[in-house]
C-alpha positions as CSV (number, residue, x, y, z in Angstrom):
1,M,-51.8,15.6,-1.6
2,A,-51.0,18.6,0.2
3,F,-49.1,18.4,3.4
4,T,-51.7,18.9,6.7
5,R,-50.5,20.1,9.9
6,V,-51.0,16.5,11.9
7,T,-51.7,16.6,15.9
8,L,-49.1,15.9,18.7
9,A,-49.8,12.6,18.9
10,A,-49.7,11.9,15.2
11,A,-46.4,13.4,14.8
12,L,-45.0,11.1,17.7
13,H,-46.3,8.2,15.7
14,T,-44.7,9.4,12.9
15,V,-41.5,10.0,14.6
16,L,-41.5,6.3,16.2
17,A,-42.1,4.8,13.2
18,V,-39.5,6.5,11.4
19,I,-36.9,5.4,13.7
20,G,-38.7,1.7,13.7
21,I,-40.7,1.8,16.6
22,A,-44.6,1.0,16.4
23,S,-46.9,2.9,18.8
24,A,-48.6,1.8,21.7
25,A,-52.2,1.8,19.6
26,E,-50.3,-1.3,17.9
27,G,-50.2,-2.9,20.9
28,Q,-46.6,-2.0,22.1
29,R,-45.5,0.5,24.7
30,P,-44.6,4.5,23.6
31,M,-41.3,5.1,23.8
32,P,-40.2,8.8,25.5
33,L,-38.5,11.2,23.5
34,A,-35.4,10.8,25.1
35,E,-35.4,7.1,24.2
36,I,-36.4,8.4,20.7
37,Q,-33.3,10.7,20.4
38,S,-31.2,8.3,22.0
39,N,-32.6,5.3,19.4
40,G,-32.6,7.6,16.3
41,I,-30.2,10.4,16.3
42,A,-27.5,8.7,18.4
43,Q,-28.0,5.6,16.6
44,S,-26.8,7.6,13.2
45,A,-23.9,9.3,15.2
46,A,-22.7,6.2,16.4
47,A,-22.0,5.1,13.0
48,F,-18.7,6.8,13.3
49,E,-17.9,5.8,16.9
50,F,-14.7,3.4,16.0
51,P,-14.5,1.2,18.8
52,N,-11.3,-0.6,19.1
53,S,-12.2,-3.6,17.7
54,S,-12.6,-2.8,14.1
55,Q,-15.2,-5.7,13.5
56,P,-17.8,-4.9,10.9
57,R,-21.1,-4.5,13.0
58,A,-24.1,-7.1,12.0
59,K,-27.0,-5.6,10.1
60,S,-29.5,-4.4,12.5
61,T,-32.8,-6.3,12.0
62,K,-34.3,-4.6,15.2
63,T,-37.2,-2.3,14.1
64,H,-39.2,-2.4,17.3
65,S,-38.8,-2.5,21.0
66,T,-41.1,-5.2,23.2
67,D,-42.4,-4.3,26.7
68,I,-41.1,-7.7,28.6
69,S,-44.1,-7.1,30.9
70,S,-47.0,-7.2,28.1
71,P,-49.1,-10.2,28.5
72,E,-48.9,-11.1,24.8
73,V,-44.8,-11.6,25.5
74,E,-45.9,-13.9,28.6
75,S,-48.8,-15.9,26.2
76,N,-46.0,-16.7,23.6
77,P,-43.7,-19.5,24.4
78,A,-41.5,-18.5,21.6
79,S,-40.1,-15.3,23.2
80,H,-38.9,-17.2,25.7
81,S,-36.4,-18.9,23.1
82,V,-32.9,-18.0,23.7
83,E,-30.8,-16.9,20.7
84,M,-27.2,-16.9,20.7
85,S,-26.1,-13.5,21.1
86,P,-22.5,-12.0,19.9
87,E,-21.5,-12.0,23.4
88,N,-22.3,-15.8,23.7
89,S,-21.0,-16.9,20.2
90,L,-17.5,-17.6,19.4
91,P,-15.3,-14.6,18.4
92,E,-14.6,-14.4,14.6
93,P,-10.9,-13.9,14.7
94,V,-9.6,-10.6,13.2
95,M,-6.1,-9.6,11.2
96,Q,-4.2,-6.9,11.9
97,L,-1.5,-5.1,9.9
98,P,1.3,-6.7,11.3
99,T,0.1,-10.1,9.9
100,F,0.0,-8.7,6.3
101,E,3.3,-7.2,6.6
102,H,5.1,-10.2,7.9
103,M,3.2,-12.1,4.9
104,A,4.1,-9.7,2.1
105,L,7.9,-9.5,3.4
106,S,7.8,-13.5,3.2
107,S,5.8,-14.0,-0.3
108,N,5.9,-10.8,-2.5
109,P,8.0,-12.1,-5.4
110,S,9.1,-8.5,-6.2
111,L,11.4,-9.0,-3.2
112,Q,12.7,-12.1,-4.0
113,R,13.8,-11.1,-7.1
114,A,15.7,-8.4,-5.7
115,M,17.3,-10.9,-3.4
116,Y,18.7,-12.9,-6.7
117,M,19.9,-10.0,-7.9
118,I,22.3,-9.5,-5.0
119,G,23.5,-12.6,-5.4
120,A,24.0,-12.2,-9.1
121,A,25.9,-9.2,-8.3
122,Q,27.8,-10.6,-5.5
123,G,29.2,-13.6,-8.2
124,N,30.2,-10.6,-10.4
125,A,32.3,-9.5,-7.5
126,V,33.8,-12.5,-7.0
127,Q,34.8,-13.3,-10.7
128,A,35.9,-9.6,-11.2
129,G,38.7,-10.6,-9.0
130,L,39.9,-13.4,-10.1
131,L,43.3,-14.0,-12.0
132,P,43.3,-14.7,-16.3
133,N,44.2,-18.7,-16.0
134,P,47.4,-19.6,-17.6
135,T,47.7,-21.2,-21.0
136,V,48.9,-24.6,-22.0
137,G,50.1,-26.0,-25.5
138,Y,52.3,-27.9,-27.6
139,E,54.9,-26.9,-29.8
140,G,56.4,-28.8,-32.6
141,Q,58.9,-27.3,-35.0
142,Q,61.1,-28.5,-38.0
143,L,58.8,-31.5,-38.1
144,G,59.6,-31.9,-42.0
145,S,63.3,-32.5,-41.5
146,G,63.2,-36.1,-41.1
147,G,64.0,-36.2,-37.9
148,L,67.3,-34.1,-38.1
149,A,66.6,-31.0,-36.2
150,E,62.5,-31.9,-35.3
151,Q,61.7,-30.0,-31.9
152,H,59.0,-31.4,-29.5
153,G,58.2,-29.1,-26.8
154,V,55.3,-27.9,-23.9
155,L,54.5,-24.2,-23.9
156,I,53.0,-22.4,-20.8
157,G,52.0,-18.7,-20.6
158,Q,50.4,-16.4,-18.6
159,E,49.5,-12.8,-18.5
160,L,50.3,-10.6,-15.6
161,V,47.7,-7.9,-14.7
162,R,49.5,-5.1,-13.3
163,H,48.7,-1.8,-11.6
164,S,45.9,-3.0,-9.4
165,K,43.8,-3.5,-12.4
166,R,42.1,-6.5,-10.1
167,T,41.4,-4.3,-6.7
168,L,40.0,-2.0,-9.2
169,N,37.5,-4.3,-10.8
170,R,36.6,-6.0,-7.9
171,G,35.5,-2.5,-6.1
172,I,33.7,-1.7,-9.3
173,A,31.8,-5.1,-8.7
174,C,31.3,-4.5,-4.9
175,R,29.4,-1.0,-5.6
176,E,27.3,-2.8,-7.5
177,V,26.5,-5.2,-4.5
178,N,25.9,-2.3,-2.3
179,A,23.6,-0.7,-5.4
180,A,21.9,-4.0,-5.3
181,Q,21.7,-3.7,-1.5
182,H,20.1,-0.7,-1.5
183,A,17.8,-1.2,-4.7
184,Y,16.5,-4.1,-2.1
185,E,15.6,-1.9,0.4
186,V,13.9,0.1,-2.3
187,Q,11.5,-2.6,-2.9
188,R,11.1,-3.7,0.6
189,L,9.6,-0.1,1.3
190,R,7.5,-0.4,-1.6
191,V,6.2,-3.8,-0.5
192,L,5.4,-2.2,3.1
193,T,4.1,0.9,1.7
194,D,1.4,-1.3,-0.8
195,V,0.5,-3.2,2.3
196,R,-0.6,-0.6,4.5
197,I,-2.0,1.6,1.7
198,N,-4.3,-1.5,0.9
199,F,-4.9,-2.4,4.1
200,Y,-6.4,0.7,5.3
201,R,-8.3,0.9,1.9
202,A,-9.9,-2.7,3.1
203,L,-10.3,-1.3,6.2
204,R,-12.4,1.4,5.2
205,A,-14.6,-0.4,3.1
206,Q,-15.0,-2.4,6.3
207,R,-16.5,0.5,8.0
208,Q,-18.1,1.8,5.1
209,I,-20.2,-1.5,4.7
210,A,-21.1,-0.9,8.8
211,V,-22.2,2.3,7.8
212,T,-24.5,2.1,4.8
213,S,-25.8,-1.1,6.4
214,E,-27.4,1.5,9.0
215,L,-28.1,3.9,6.7
216,L,-30.0,1.5,4.7
217,D,-31.8,0.2,8.1
218,I,-32.9,4.0,8.8
219,S,-34.1,4.6,4.9
220,R,-36.1,0.9,5.0
221,Q,-37.7,2.1,8.2
222,A,-38.7,5.4,6.7
223,H,-40.0,4.2,3.9
224,A,-42.3,1.8,5.8
225,S,-43.3,4.9,7.9
226,A,-43.9,6.7,4.8
227,E,-46.6,4.3,3.5
228,S,-48.3,3.7,6.9
229,L,-48.7,7.6,6.3
230,F,-50.2,7.7,2.9
231,K,-52.5,5.1,4.1
232,A,-53.8,7.7,6.8
233,Q,-54.2,10.5,4.5
234,E,-51.3,12.5,6.5
235,V,-49.0,12.3,3.4
236,G,-49.2,12.6,-0.1
237,K,-47.8,9.6,-2.6
238,A,-44.9,12.3,-3.7
239,D,-43.5,11.6,0.1
240,V,-43.8,7.8,-0.4
241,L,-42.1,7.9,-3.9
242,Q,-39.2,10.3,-2.2
243,A,-38.6,7.7,0.5
244,Q,-38.6,4.8,-2.0
245,L,-35.8,6.9,-3.8
246,E,-33.9,7.0,-0.5
247,V,-33.9,3.2,-0.2
248,E,-32.5,2.9,-3.5
249,A,-29.9,5.2,-3.1
250,A,-29.0,3.5,0.0
251,T,-29.0,0.3,-1.4
252,I,-26.7,1.3,-4.2
253,Q,-24.2,2.8,-1.3
254,H,-24.1,-0.5,0.6
255,E,-23.6,-3.0,-2.5
256,N,-20.8,-0.4,-3.5
257,A,-19.4,-0.7,-0.3
258,E,-19.5,-4.8,-0.6
259,N,-18.1,-4.6,-3.9
260,R,-15.1,-1.9,-2.7
261,Q,-14.5,-4.2,0.1
262,R,-13.8,-7.3,-1.9
263,S,-11.6,-5.1,-4.3
264,S,-9.8,-4.2,-1.6
265,W,-9.2,-7.3,-0.3
266,S,-7.7,-8.9,-3.7
267,E,-5.4,-6.2,-3.9
268,L,-4.4,-6.5,-0.4
269,C,-3.8,-10.4,-0.9
270,A,-1.8,-9.4,-4.3
271,V,0.6,-7.2,-2.9
272,C,1.0,-10.1,0.1
273,G,1.9,-12.3,-2.9
274,I,-1.2,-14.7,-1.6
275,S,-3.6,-16.1,-4.9
276,F,-6.2,-16.1,-2.5
277,L,-7.0,-15.5,1.2
278,P,-10.7,-15.9,2.7
279,P,-11.8,-12.8,4.0
280,A,-11.5,-12.0,7.6
281,P,-12.4,-8.9,9.9
282,L,-9.5,-6.5,10.3
283,D,-8.9,-4.9,13.1
284,G,-6.7,-1.4,12.7
285,E,-6.5,2.4,13.9
286,L,-8.6,4.3,11.2
287,S,-9.8,7.7,13.1
288,A,-7.1,8.7,15.3
289,L,-5.0,11.8,14.3
290,G,-1.0,11.0,14.6
291,V,1.5,14.0,15.5
292,Q,1.4,16.7,12.6
293,I,4.1,15.9,10.2
294,R,5.8,19.3,8.5
295,F,6.8,19.6,5.3
296,D,10.2,21.1,5.9
297,E,10.7,17.6,8.4
298,A,9.4,15.5,5.8
299,L,11.5,16.8,3.1
300,A,15.0,16.6,5.2
301,R,14.0,12.9,6.1
302,L,13.4,12.1,2.5
303,Q,16.6,13.7,1.4
304,S,18.8,12.0,4.1
305,F,17.2,8.3,4.7
306,S,15.6,7.6,1.0
307,P,17.2,4.2,-0.3
308,E,17.0,6.1,-3.8
309,V,19.5,8.2,-2.4
310,A,21.8,6.0,-1.1
311,V,21.5,3.6,-4.4
312,A,23.0,7.5,-6.4
313,A,25.8,8.0,-3.9
314,V,26.7,4.5,-4.5
315,N,26.4,4.8,-8.3
316,I,28.8,7.9,-8.1
317,D,31.2,5.8,-6.4
318,R,31.4,3.2,-8.8
319,A,31.5,6.1,-11.6
320,R,34.8,7.4,-9.6
321,L,36.4,3.7,-9.5
322,K,35.6,3.2,-12.9
323,L,37.2,6.0,-14.1
324,Q,40.1,5.5,-12.0
325,R,40.3,1.7,-13.7
326,Q,40.2,3.6,-17.1
327,L,43.3,5.9,-16.0
328,V,45.4,2.8,-15.5
329,E,44.5,0.6,-18.4
330,T,46.7,2.7,-20.3
331,Q,49.8,0.9,-18.3
332,P,50.4,-2.7,-20.5
333,D,50.1,-5.9,-19.2
334,V,52.7,-8.4,-19.3
335,S,52.6,-11.6,-21.0
336,I,55.0,-14.3,-20.4
337,A,55.5,-17.8,-22.2
338,G,57.9,-20.3,-21.4
339,L,58.8,-22.9,-24.0
340,V,60.5,-26.4,-22.8
341,N,61.3,-28.8,-25.4
342,W,62.0,-32.6,-24.3
343,R,63.2,-33.4,-27.3
344,D,65.6,-31.2,-29.8
345,N,66.8,-33.5,-32.4
346,G,69.4,-30.4,-33.9
347,I,71.2,-31.0,-30.6
348,G,71.3,-34.7,-30.7
349,G,68.1,-35.2,-29.0
350,A,68.6,-33.3,-26.1
351,S,66.0,-31.0,-24.1
352,D,66.5,-27.1,-24.3
353,G,63.7,-24.3,-23.8
354,G,62.9,-20.7,-24.6
355,L,61.6,-17.6,-23.1
356,A,59.0,-15.0,-24.7
357,V,57.9,-11.8,-22.9
358,S,56.0,-9.2,-24.4
359,V,53.9,-5.8,-23.7
360,P,51.3,-4.1,-25.8
361,V,52.8,-0.4,-26.9
362,P,50.2,1.9,-26.7
363,I,50.7,4.0,-29.5
364,W,46.8,4.1,-31.4
365,N,45.1,2.9,-28.6
366,R,45.9,4.9,-25.3
367,N,42.4,4.2,-24.0
368,Q,41.3,7.7,-24.7
369,G,37.8,7.2,-25.7
370,A,36.8,4.8,-22.7
371,I,38.5,7.8,-20.2
372,Q,36.2,10.2,-21.9
373,Q,32.9,8.1,-21.4
374,A,34.4,7.3,-17.9
375,R,34.8,11.1,-16.8
376,H,31.4,12.2,-18.3
377,E,29.9,9.3,-16.4
378,L,31.2,10.1,-13.7
379,A,29.6,13.9,-14.0
380,A,26.0,12.0,-15.2
381,A,26.0,10.5,-11.9
382,E,26.6,13.4,-9.7
383,Q,24.2,15.2,-11.4
384,A,21.8,12.2,-11.1
385,L,22.1,12.7,-7.3
386,A,21.0,16.4,-7.3
387,Q,18.4,15.7,-9.9
388,L,16.8,13.1,-7.2
389,Q,16.9,15.7,-4.3
390,F,14.7,18.1,-6.4
391,E,12.5,15.0,-7.8
392,L,12.1,13.8,-4.1
393,Q,10.7,17.6,-3.0
394,Q,8.6,17.5,-6.4
395,R,6.9,14.0,-5.3
396,L,6.9,15.3,-1.8
397,A,4.9,18.1,-2.9
398,P,1.6,16.7,-4.1
399,A,1.5,13.7,-1.6
400,F,1.9,16.5,1.4
401,E,-1.0,18.3,-0.1
402,R,-3.1,15.6,-0.3
403,Y,-2.0,14.8,3.2
404,A,-2.9,18.4,4.7
405,N,-6.1,18.6,2.9
406,A,-6.9,15.2,4.3
407,R,-6.2,16.1,7.6
408,T,-7.9,19.5,7.7
409,Q,-11.4,17.6,6.2
410,V,-11.1,15.2,8.8
411,E,-10.8,18.3,11.9
412,R,-13.4,20.1,10.7
413,I,-15.8,16.9,10.0
414,R,-15.1,15.8,13.4
415,D,-15.2,19.0,15.2
416,R,-17.6,20.8,13.3
417,I,-19.6,19.2,10.7
418,L,-20.6,16.3,12.4
419,P,-21.9,17.5,15.5
420,A,-23.7,20.5,13.8
421,A,-25.2,18.2,11.3
422,N,-26.0,15.9,14.1
423,Q,-27.9,18.8,16.0
424,T,-29.6,19.8,12.8
425,L,-31.0,16.4,12.5
426,D,-32.5,16.4,15.8
427,L,-34.0,20.0,15.5
428,T,-35.2,18.8,12.4
429,R,-36.8,16.0,14.0
430,K,-38.1,17.7,17.0
431,T,-39.4,20.2,14.2
432,Y,-41.0,17.7,12.0
433,Q,-43.2,16.0,15.4
434,A,-44.5,19.9,16.0
435,G,-45.8,19.5,12.5
436,E,-44.1,22.7,11.1
437,I,-42.2,20.8,7.7
438,N,-43.0,18.3,5.7
439,F,-41.9,14.4,5.6
440,V,-39.6,15.0,2.7
441,A,-37.6,17.7,4.1
442,L,-36.9,15.4,7.4
443,L,-35.3,12.9,4.7
444,T,-33.3,15.6,3.4
445,V,-31.8,16.4,6.3
446,Q,-31.3,12.9,6.8
447,R,-29.8,12.3,3.5
448,T,-27.3,15.7,4.0
449,Y,-26.2,13.7,7.5
450,N,-25.5,10.5,5.9
451,Q,-23.4,12.6,3.7
452,Y,-21.5,13.8,5.8
453,Q,-20.9,10.4,7.4
454,L,-19.5,8.8,3.9
455,A,-17.6,11.9,3.5
456,F,-15.6,11.6,7.1
457,L,-14.4,7.9,6.0
458,D,-13.2,9.6,2.8
459,A,-11.3,11.9,4.5
460,L,-9.6,9.2,7.1
461,E,-8.7,7.3,3.8
462,S,-7.1,9.7,2.1
463,L,-5.5,10.9,5.2
464,R,-3.8,7.4,6.3
465,I,-3.1,6.9,2.5
466,A,-1.2,10.0,2.8
467,E,0.6,9.3,5.9
468,T,1.9,6.0,4.8
469,E,3.2,7.6,1.8
470,I,5.3,10.3,3.4
471,D,6.1,7.7,6.0
472,G,7.6,5.4,3.6
473,L,9.8,7.8,1.6
474,L,7.4,8.0,-1.0
475,L,7.8,4.3,-2.5
476,S,5.1,2.5,-3.6
477,G,3.4,0.4,-6.4
478,A,6.1,-2.8,-5.5
479,L,4.5,-5.0,-8.2
480,K,4.8,-2.3,-11.1
481,Q,8.6,-2.3,-10.5
């Protein structure tokens, strides 16, 4: 059916129907154009005015307004029933980011594992500094002499470790303790970064549900309006079908948002070390822009304060001590053994004793292989630190690119695109009201505006994740380590 130019009254009726308000001919008052814009266009724009309280907005079920002075209202006793409003009902408890951080630091098993590794390293440090145990035994000689020359005695021995070998052993083990402590800090930052990333993803999903719920309401209202216009023979069947497609597309978006919220909530619980936590509204800041990050400042902070760098520095110190330990290994230890014969039949059954002192002679084995190994391990540890510095620069580059792109998108969509799209939607509705464009054109502009709203959410999520990665020194994936 060809589109026909509608009269001003019919156009006004159509616009009112699109935003869910019946006409005065149906027993309700007509709405002024200014009120139409505040309830229609501003309603769509309000989807991105994020309040401080980030509870998801309840799905709107209001499709028309009612004049309280209408006789129909006065004659209907049910209209005076009091409903529990959100202001009168008990507020639903919300959860904030510090709550999840505290749960993760207390329950994440990767942190518990890192703590046990510190304890294991401390035990090794204690063991490395202990003295060798003495040896005690029995010694009998001339046992076949028929009691004429038999000797029965107690043998006591001790190995004396020389040249501060025990001190170096304990020093090496203490460096391993330091490395385990820095590894714990690495894991702690991974956990916190994962919690923050998943919190922002869940918060984004919560906001997406609120936005898609409003978009679904608008699409259903537009479809109802299209069917009314079709019955009045003012639009064609194609317009009704197009409106139905918009409803289906909005339904898919809303269901995807609900699935995304369930998934992000499950991931957030997992990184907190909790098997199950009932979903609750989240309270957090998603849309505010912080101080802009500079690449050179972020790189300098990363290379200076990353616990990965601290671990690499400790490994260099440990390799240096290990080389010193291998160098003094060529100095032999002393073994001392004492013998006390409480009965020596060769001298009439009296007691006597003996003493033995021995040292290994480094002729064939001068520890040359272990020294060579230690020298190369020290050089490799030094190169590992240099490699890590460049690796951090390499890892920062794509993260900073994501941050810069997301920040640019957020600023441009917020400051230019959304205001222009909102103005375009306003002008298109006025043009449609004047009968200059058809219903499909109005739906197209409405769909475009909705797409920019969701794109704004995507950009905000990407910005928060990139900021969190950079602030967390590029450490994440706690449950994968």
